[in-house]
C-alpha positions, 0 to 999 in steps of 0.5 A: 500500499502506498502511502498515500493511499493509506493515510486516506485509508486511515483517515476514513477508517479513523473519521479524521478531518483535513476540511475544516469543521463548521465549528471551526467555520467563520460565517460572512456573506460577501456582498461584492469583491473588487480589484480598485480598493477605493469601490469597495470602500464606497460600498462598504460606506454605504451598506453602513449608512443603511445598517448601523448596527450591522458589521461590515468589513472589506477583506483583501483576498489574493488581487480583490477587496472583499466588502464583507458583512458578518461575522455570523455564527452560522449559516441559518443567521447569514442567510437572513442578511443574504435574503436583506441583501437581495431584496435590496438589489445588492448581489449577496453570496455566503462565505465560509473562512 
């Protein structure tokens, strides 16, 4: 048995996980991704004016500046904001980090 097959066998039989579990994820709703940071800042400002009590951040990821709402404790909580954003004509996608 090769080393890689052995590791797959051990992971499956012993129930080990390589991927993050639901307890270790941080859930956000992505509202936009921009190469130009000032566009991300403008969207963040626009959302902040509508939702004063909501945490909105800009996260640099590769060459993009993502505008994120959150973090949320779980997907159900994030889905509430996703629906609100969709009704306001914003694109919204749930992301796990």
